[in-house]
N, CA and C atoms as a LAMMPS dump frame, in Angstrom:
ITEM: TIMESTEP
0
ITEM: NUMBER OF ATOMS
417
ITEM: BOX BOUNDS ff ff ff
-5.0000000000000000e+02 5.0000000000000000e+02
-5.0000000000000000e+02 5.0000000000000000e+02
-5.0000000000000000e+02 5.0000000000000000e+02
ITEM: ATOMS id mol type element x y z
1 1 1 N 2.487 -106.077 -121.767
2 1 2 C 1.848 -105.144 -120.179
3 1 3 C 2.578 -105.488 -119.262
4 2 1 N 3.303 -104.527 -118.62
5 2 2 C 3.831 -104.519 -117.764
6 2 3 C 3.442 -104.06 -116.182
7 3 1 N 3.323 -104.646 -115.268
8 3 2 C 2.566 -104.418 -113.996
9 3 3 C 2.619 -102.99 -113.571
10 4 1 N 3.413 -102.026 -114.15
11 4 2 C 3.952 -100.685 -113.504
12 4 3 C 3.646 -99.64 -114.394
13 5 1 N 2.267 -99.953 -115.214
14 5 2 C 1.474 -99.166 -116.07
15 5 3 C 0.198 -99.557 -116.169
16 6 1 N -0.617 -98.593 -116.335
17 6 2 C -1.895 -98.768 -116.179
18 6 3 C -2.837 -97.673 -117.475
19 7 1 N -4.01 -97.564 -117.526
20 7 2 C -4.143 -97.047 -118.74
21 7 3 C -5.687 -96.274 -118.165
22 8 1 N -5.854 -95.142 -118.754
23 8 2 C -7.082 -94.1 -118.46
24 8 3 C -8.014 -94.536 -118.68
25 9 1 N -9.112 -94.727 -117.974
26 9 2 C -10.431 -95.663 -118.029
27 9 3 C -11.229 -94.56 -119.164
28 10 1 N -11.256 -93.089 -119.241
29 10 2 C -11.715 -92.692 -120.227
30 10 3 C -11.014 -92.081 -121.814
31 11 1 N -9.64 -91.976 -121.93
32 11 2 C -9.354 -91.5 -122.91
33 11 3 C -8.39 -92.946 -123.552
34 12 1 N -7.821 -93.755 -122.448
35 12 2 C -6.521 -95.003 -122.504
36 12 3 C -5.495 -94.927 -122.704
37 13 1 N -4.863 -93.327 -122.641
38 13 2 C -3.833 -92.769 -122.218
39 13 3 C -2.99 -93.967 -121.18
40 14 1 N -1.561 -93.886 -121.603
41 14 2 C -0.861 -94.988 -120.428
42 14 3 C -0.536 -93.987 -119.566
43 15 1 N -0.53 -94.618 -117.861
44 15 2 C -0.275 -93.673 -116.985
45 15 3 C 0.421 -94.837 -115.639
46 16 1 N 0.623 -94.22 -114.845
47 16 2 C 0.901 -94.747 -113.664
48 16 3 C -0.123 -95.7 -112.691
49 17 1 N -0.183 -96.813 -112.538
50 17 2 C -1.43 -97.351 -112.177
51 17 3 C -1.975 -97.121 -110.786
52 18 1 N -1.367 -96.207 -110.013
53 18 2 C -1.828 -95.486 -108.816
54 18 3 C -2.142 -94.048 -108.865
55 19 1 N -2.336 -93.455 -110.285
56 19 2 C -2.563 -92.325 -110.562
57 19 3 C -3.991 -92.379 -110.308
58 20 1 N -4.584 -90.823 -109.691
59 20 2 C -5.878 -91.095 -109.376
60 20 3 C -6.741 -90.135 -110.49
61 21 1 N -5.903 -89.214 -111.376
62 21 2 C -6.524 -88.33 -112.345
63 21 3 C -5.256 -88.637 -113.451
64 22 1 N -6.014 -88.548 -114.741
65 22 2 C -5.229 -89.004 -115.734
66 22 3 C -4.608 -87.383 -115.876
67 23 1 N -3.353 -87.651 -116.321
68 23 2 C -2.478 -86.097 -116.894
69 23 3 C -3.149 -85.758 -118.28
70 24 1 N -3.527 -86.658 -118.957
71 24 2 C -3.451 -86.302 -120.377
72 24 3 C -5.274 -85.762 -120.517
73 25 1 N -6.051 -86.298 -119.891
74 25 2 C -7.538 -85.68 -120.425
75 25 3 C -7.965 -85.098 -119.031
76 26 1 N -7.534 -85.013 -117.694
77 26 2 C -8.206 -84.725 -116.441
78 26 3 C -9.449 -85.57 -115.864
79 27 1 N -9.264 -86.64 -116.411
80 27 2 C -10.591 -87.593 -115.805
81 27 3 C -9.973 -88.526 -114.351
82 28 1 N -10.784 -88.253 -113.36
83 28 2 C -10.645 -88.735 -112.165
84 28 3 C -10.833 -90.351 -112.316
85 29 1 N -9.781 -91.386 -112.18
86 29 2 C -9.865 -92.735 -112.331
87 29 3 C -10.184 -93.266 -111.616
88 30 1 N -11.53 -94.264 -111.886
89 30 2 C -12.425 -94.91 -110.696
90 30 3 C -12.048 -95.775 -109.68
91 31 1 N -12.624 -95.936 -108.796
92 31 2 C -12.255 -96.876 -107.857
93 31 3 C -13.524 -97.832 -107.822
94 32 1 N -13.486 -98.8 -106.892
95 32 2 C -14.326 -99.975 -107.059
96 32 3 C -16.091 -99.348 -107.32
97 33 1 N -16.327 -98.207 -106.858
98 33 2 C -17.814 -97.733 -107.086
99 33 3 C -17.531 -96.713 -108.042
100 34 1 N -16.859 -96.373 -109.182
101 34 2 C -16.349 -95.172 -109.731
102 34 3 C -17.143 -94.781 -110.907
103 35 1 N -16.758 -94.124 -111.459
104 35 2 C -17.606 -93.387 -112.565
105 35 3 C -17.127 -93.638 -114.108
106 36 1 N -18.165 -93.498 -114.497
107 36 2 C -17.984 -93.979 -116.339
108 36 3 C -16.883 -93.157 -116.836
109 37 1 N -16.546 -93.831 -117.967
110 37 2 C -15.705 -92.497 -118.855
111 37 3 C -16.159 -92.32 -120.043
112 38 1 N -15.382 -91.854 -120.886
113 38 2 C -15.741 -91.407 -122.278
114 38 3 C -15.303 -92.062 -123.361
115 39 1 N -14.949 -91.706 -124.256
116 39 2 C -14.54 -92.359 -125.708
117 39 3 C -15.641 -92.045 -126.656
118 40 1 N -15.771 -93.412 -127.321
119 40 2 C -16.666 -93.925 -128.585
120 40 3 C -17.904 -93.939 -127.715
121 41 1 N -19.308 -93.751 -127.909
122 41 2 C -20.727 -93.86 -127.607
123 41 3 C -20.437 -95.489 -127.607
124 42 1 N -21.016 -96.037 -126.19
125 42 2 C -21.087 -97.236 -125.986
126 42 3 C -19.947 -97.747 -125.681
127 43 1 N -18.694 -97.469 -125.612
128 43 2 C -17.405 -97.966 -125.374
129 43 3 C -17.071 -97.367 -124.074
130 44 1 N -15.805 -98.121 -123.825
131 44 2 C -14.723 -97.444 -122.654
132 44 3 C -13.564 -98.32 -122.872
133 45 1 N -12.616 -97.858 -122.313
134 45 2 C -11.333 -98.061 -122.205
135 45 3 C -10.772 -99.222 -120.807
136 46 1 N -10.101 -100.537 -121.386
137 46 2 C -9.745 -101.599 -120.408
138 46 3 C -9.116 -100.986 -119.35
139 47 1 N -9.142 -100.996 -118.134
140 47 2 C -8.309 -100.289 -116.875
141 47 3 C -6.489 -100.692 -117.136
142 48 1 N -6.691 -102.086 -117.352
143 48 2 C -5.302 -102.649 -117.223
144 48 3 C -4.767 -102.294 -118.798
145 49 1 N -5.217 -102.995 -120.029
146 49 2 C -4.356 -103.321 -121.263
147 49 3 C -4.643 -101.685 -122.233
148 50 1 N -5.853 -100.965 -122.017
149 50 2 C -6.194 -99.975 -122.631
150 50 3 C -7.026 -100.425 -123.871
151 51 1 N -7.494 -101.122 -124.058
152 51 2 C -8.205 -101.491 -125.429
153 51 3 C -9.74 -100.971 -125.25
154 52 1 N -9.775 -100.648 -126.187
155 52 2 C -11.565 -100.324 -126.174
156 52 3 C -12.23 -101.557 -126.406
157 53 1 N -13.026 -101.324 -125.342
158 53 2 C -14.191 -102.513 -125.177
159 53 3 C -15.522 -101.985 -125.154
160 54 1 N -16.502 -102.892 -125.009
161 54 2 C -18.202 -102.707 -124.733
162 54 3 C -18.087 -101.664 -123.689
163 55 1 N -19.037 -100.989 -123.007
164 55 2 C -19.236 -100.152 -122.029
165 55 3 C -19.916 -101.031 -120.82
166 56 1 N -20.675 -102.003 -121.53
167 56 2 C -20.962 -103.046 -120.55
168 56 3 C -20.622 -103.924 -120.062
169 57 1 N -19.224 -104.209 -120.705
170 57 2 C -18.283 -105.57 -120.566
171 57 3 C -17.724 -105.179 -119.031
172 58 1 N -18.159 -106.74 -118.448
173 58 2 C -17.174 -106.448 -117.087
174 58 3 C -16.062 -106.993 -116.831
175 59 1 N -15.938 -108.165 -118.177
176 59 2 C -14.095 -108.206 -118.165
177 59 3 C -13.599 -108.101 -119.502
178 60 1 N -12.436 -107.651 -119.579
179 60 2 C -11.543 -107.437 -121.093
180 60 3 C -11.546 -108.494 -121.85
181 61 1 N -12.198 -108.909 -122.981
182 61 2 C -11.692 -110.056 -123.834
183 61 3 C -10.238 -109.707 -123.871
184 62 1 N -9.724 -108.839 -124.166
185 62 2 C -8.305 -108.842 -124.346
186 62 3 C -7.134 -109.457 -123.535
187 63 1 N -7.493 -108.865 -122.426
188 63 2 C -6.712 -109.571 -121.155
189 63 3 C -7.295 -110.152 -120.253
190 64 1 N -8.8 -110.29 -119.989
191 64 2 C -9.284 -110.621 -119.091
192 64 3 C -9.718 -110.555 -117.716
193 65 1 N -9.094 -109.102 -117.772
194 65 2 C -8.917 -108.597 -116.5
195 65 3 C -10.532 -107.891 -116.144
196 66 1 N -11.108 -108.043 -115.058
197 66 2 C -12.286 -107.522 -114.461
198 66 3 C -12.393 -106.253 -114.218
199 67 1 N -13.199 -105.366 -115.003
200 67 2 C -13.433 -104.014 -114.913
201 67 3 C -14.312 -103.319 -113.796
202 68 1 N -13.54 -102.2 -113.472
203 68 2 C -14.574 -101.372 -112.519
204 68 3 C -16.221 -101.011 -113.078
205 69 1 N -16.632 -101.154 -111.748
206 69 2 C -18.302 -100.954 -112.25
207 69 3 C -18.33 -99.444 -112.93
208 70 1 N -18.893 -99.488 -114.314
209 70 2 C -19.272 -98.227 -114.899
210 70 3 C -20.541 -97.388 -114.327
211 71 1 N -21.421 -97.982 -113.214
212 71 2 C -22.483 -97.415 -113.019
213 71 3 C -22.197 -97.634 -111.467
214 72 1 N -23.008 -96.188 -111.051
215 72 2 C -22.913 -95.968 -109.12
216 72 3 C -24.014 -97.01 -108.757
217 73 1 N -23.932 -97.42 -107.528
218 73 2 C -25.063 -98.586 -107.4
219 73 3 C -25.926 -97.591 -106.376
220 74 1 N -25.87 -96.31 -106.355
221 74 2 C -26.762 -95.579 -105.582
222 74 3 C -28.299 -95.165 -106.153
223 75 1 N -29.508 -95.448 -106.048
224 75 2 C -30.324 -95.759 -106.625
225 75 3 C -31.223 -94.805 -106.075
226 76 1 N -32.274 -93.957 -106.478
227 76 2 C -33.333 -92.849 -105.99
228 76 3 C -34.451 -93.734 -105.156
229 77 1 N -35.176 -94.848 -105.611
230 77 2 C -36.428 -94.983 -104.425
231 77 3 C -35.525 -95.933 -103.227
232 78 1 N -34.577 -96.88 -103.403
233 78 2 C -34.087 -97.298 -102.049
234 78 3 C -33.525 -95.951 -101.172
235 79 1 N -32.969 -95.179 -101.552
236 79 2 C -32.726 -93.943 -100.98
237 79 3 C -33.515 -93.338 -100.184
238 80 1 N -34.827 -93.021 -101.24
239 80 2 C -35.857 -92.463 -100.648
240 80 3 C -36.726 -93.352 -99.623
241 81 1 N -36.811 -94.638 -99.79
242 81 2 C -37.34 -95.404 -98.631
243 81 3 C -36.563 -95.641 -97.405
244 82 1 N -35.422 -95.83 -97.354
245 82 2 C -34.446 -95.608 -96.312
246 82 3 C -34.374 -94.276 -95.379
247 83 1 N -34.537 -93.065 -96.33
248 83 2 C -34.764 -91.745 -95.616
249 83 3 C -35.993 -91.637 -94.87
250 84 1 N -37.083 -92.256 -95.157
251 84 2 C -38.178 -92.288 -94.767
252 84 3 C -38.583 -93.156 -93.195
253 85 1 N -37.959 -94.43 -93.705
254 85 2 C -37.901 -95.37 -92.915
255 85 3 C -36.846 -95.432 -91.538
256 86 1 N -35.679 -94.923 -92.108
257 86 2 C -34.782 -95.08 -91.058
258 86 3 C -33.858 -94.17 -91.25
259 87 1 N -34.629 -93.077 -91.47
260 87 2 C -33.667 -91.644 -92.114
261 87 3 C -33.066 -90.958 -90.425
262 88 1 N -33.692 -91.351 -89.356
263 88 2 C -33.262 -90.624 -88.471
264 88 3 C -31.867 -91.288 -87.526
265 89 1 N -31.636 -92.23 -88.312
266 89 2 C -30.473 -93.025 -88.203
267 89 3 C -29.52 -92.83 -88.996
268 90 1 N -29.818 -92.259 -89.855
269 90 2 C -28.401 -91.805 -91.124
270 90 3 C -28.481 -93.013 -92.225
271 91 1 N -29.271 -93.674 -92.007
272 91 2 C -29.67 -95.289 -93.288
273 91 3 C -29.39 -94.638 -94.667
274 92 1 N -30.128 -93.508 -95.02
275 92 2 C -29.967 -92.793 -96.223
276 92 3 C -28.591 -92.614 -97.059
277 93 1 N -28.032 -91.716 -95.398
278 93 2 C -26.814 -91.056 -96.129
279 93 3 C -25.779 -92.584 -95.806
280 94 1 N -25.335 -93.366 -95.11
281 94 2 C -24.731 -94.302 -95.036
282 94 3 C -24.978 -94.967 -96.571
283 95 1 N -25.988 -95.278 -97.14
284 95 2 C -26.325 -96.005 -98.448
285 95 3 C -26.037 -95.088 -99.389
286 96 1 N -25.863 -93.811 -99.664
287 96 2 C -25.439 -92.784 -100.407
288 96 3 C -23.93 -92.845 -99.99
289 97 1 N -22.998 -93.521 -99.084
290 97 2 C -21.672 -93.242 -99.045
291 97 3 C -21.643 -91.806 -98.334
292 98 1 N -22.332 -91.243 -98.192
293 98 2 C -22.058 -90.121 -96.985
294 98 3 C -21.606 -90.574 -95.647
295 99 1 N -20.596 -91.115 -95.39
296 99 2 C -20.764 -91.842 -93.899
297 99 3 C -20.324 -90.416 -92.806
298 100 1 N -19.951 -89.199 -93.032
299 100 2 C -19.862 -88.152 -92.348
300 100 3 C -21.489 -87.818 -91.918
301 101 1 N -22.166 -87.533 -92.858
302 101 2 C -23.111 -87.033 -92.465
303 101 3 C -24.444 -88.156 -91.713
304 102 1 N -23.677 -89.425 -92.519
305 102 2 C -24.456 -90.76 -91.624
306 102 3 C -24.258 -90.491 -89.924
307 103 1 N -22.744 -90.467 -89.524
308 103 2 C -22.546 -90.723 -88.078
309 103 3 C -23.256 -89.02 -87.697
310 104 1 N -23.137 -88.192 -88.069
311 104 2 C -23.705 -87.186 -87.704
312 104 3 C -25.595 -87.18 -87.449
313 105 1 N -26.421 -87.878 -88.036
314 105 2 C -27.589 -88.107 -88.391
315 105 3 C -27.724 -89.007 -87.22
316 106 1 N -26.791 -90.26 -86.866
317 106 2 C -26.838 -91.217 -85.527
318 106 3 C -26.759 -90.49 -84.488
319 107 1 N -25.884 -89.78 -84.569
320 107 2 C -25.069 -88.972 -82.83
321 107 3 C -26.202 -88.178 -82.571
322 108 1 N -27.125 -87.634 -83.305
323 108 2 C -28.417 -86.628 -83.079
324 108 3 C -29.533 -87.59 -83.382
325 109 1 N -29.686 -88.478 -83.581
326 109 2 C -31.266 -88.936 -83.577
327 109 3 C -31.885 -88.86 -82.598
328 110 1 N -31.307 -88.83 -81.311
329 110 2 C -32.063 -88.563 -80.039
330 110 3 C -33.141 -87.697 -79.759
331 111 1 N -32.48 -86.222 -80.67
332 111 2 C -33.182 -85.237 -80.647
333 111 3 C -34.563 -85.135 -81.911
334 112 1 N -34.452 -86.176 -82.729
335 112 2 C -35.649 -85.933 -83.73
336 112 3 C -35.573 -85.634 -84.587
337 113 1 N -34.452 -84.426 -84.573
338 113 2 C -34.375 -83.704 -85.512
339 113 3 C -33.827 -84.405 -86.904
340 114 1 N -32.729 -84.963 -86.734
341 114 2 C -32.34 -85.801 -88.075
342 114 3 C -33.701 -86.622 -88.536
343 115 1 N -34.362 -87.148 -88.07
344 115 2 C -35.598 -87.779 -88.318
345 115 3 C -36.585 -87.006 -89.248
346 116 1 N -36.587 -85.572 -88.917
347 116 2 C -37.51 -84.448 -89.738
348 116 3 C -36.73 -84.296 -91.095
349 117 1 N -35.833 -83.828 -90.972
350 117 2 C -34.905 -83.629 -91.988
351 117 3 C -34.813 -84.795 -93.232
352 118 1 N -34.862 -86.422 -92.809
353 118 2 C -34.803 -87.384 -93.37
354 118 3 C -36.03 -87.32 -94.235
355 119 1 N -37.266 -86.81 -93.076
356 119 2 C -38.501 -87.037 -93.965
357 119 3 C -38.857 -86.256 -95.152
358 120 1 N -38.31 -84.984 -95.25
359 120 2 C -37.908 -84.275 -96.048
360 120 3 C -37.137 -84.469 -97.248
361 121 1 N -36.36 -85.129 -96.762
362 121 2 C -35.087 -85.579 -97.72
363 121 3 C -35.875 -86.718 -98.399
364 122 1 N -36.65 -87.6 -97.828
365 122 2 C -37.234 -88.751 -98.526
366 122 3 C -37.955 -88.503 -99.379
367 123 1 N -38.852 -87.569 -99.16
368 123 2 C -40.233 -86.7 -99.964
369 123 3 C -38.984 -85.96 -101.241
370 124 1 N -38.241 -85.334 -101.153
371 124 2 C -37.503 -84.84 -102.152
372 124 3 C -37.024 -85.813 -103.112
373 125 1 N -36.25 -87.066 -102.408
374 125 2 C -35.458 -88.131 -103.641
375 125 3 C -36.895 -88.364 -104.089
376 126 1 N -38.314 -88.904 -103.872
377 126 2 C -39.374 -89.117 -104.403
378 126 3 C -39.872 -88.41 -105.526
379 127 1 N -39.7 -86.902 -105.402
380 127 2 C -40.364 -86.097 -106.617
381 127 3 C -39.237 -86.081 -107.532
382 128 1 N -38.134 -86.247 -107.314
383 128 2 C -37.27 -85.972 -108.359
384 128 3 C -37.022 -87.142 -109.443
385 129 1 N -36.401 -86.74 -110.662
386 129 2 C -36.269 -87.543 -111.774
387 129 3 C -34.771 -88.504 -111.243
388 130 1 N -34.897 -89.83 -111.947
389 130 2 C -33.686 -90.316 -111.506
390 130 3 C -32.316 -89.697 -112.34
391 131 1 N -32.362 -88.97 -113.326
392 131 2 C -31.117 -88.14 -113.607
393 131 3 C -30.96 -87.052 -112.745
394 132 1 N -32.034 -85.85 -112.299
395 132 2 C -31.845 -85.264 -111.356
396 132 3 C -31.369 -85.936 -110.057
397 133 1 N -31.599 -86.679 -109.656
398 133 2 C -31.437 -87.622 -107.984
399 133 3 C -29.616 -88.077 -108.827
400 134 1 N -29.364 -88.319 -109.777
401 134 2 C -27.764 -88.899 -110.033
402 134 3 C -26.989 -87.622 -109.842
403 135 1 N -27.758 -86.673 -110.969
404 135 2 C -26.973 -85.194 -110.954
405 135 3 C -26.579 -84.663 -109.235
406 136 1 N -27.604 -84.233 -109.221
407 136 2 C -27.564 -83.685 -107.572
408 136 3 C -27.314 -84.058 -106.601
409 137 1 N -26.982 -85.737 -106.076
410 137 2 C -26.676 -86.446 -104.94
411 137 3 C -25.629 -87.726 -105.223
412 138 1 N -25.231 -88.046 -106.279
413 138 2 C -24.23 -89.118 -106.774
414 138 3 C -23.277 -88.458 -107.021
415 139 1 N -23.443 -87.903 -108.462
416 139 2 C -22.2 -87.628 -109.71
417 139 3 C -21.815 -86.254 -108.325
């Protein structure tokens, strides 16, 4: 394996290491908090050597390279709690990775409007299932 190639996280196709999208399958390549890939059920491809490995593997047994996280770290309940307690400051938006909206909430927090919006958002987050939350707000 030369250092000027990488493999698609989803299909295992060889590609440039700095590519954002696989030209073979069209899947966006993950970064530190990236998305899960495809392939066989319970399997993924090593981002370094392209070997098919277990989906939960943190390190490829073939080449020893640490894999990017297959799951997103944003969870529904912590997002809801942050929205309810610190929502006026945009804490839940920062937690969910939406820095622009987080800054907007922070800048206008003195108007109390972001606090009211965050209260509603927190309640909405709590009423959704985990799957609905992930589909609508994370993915």
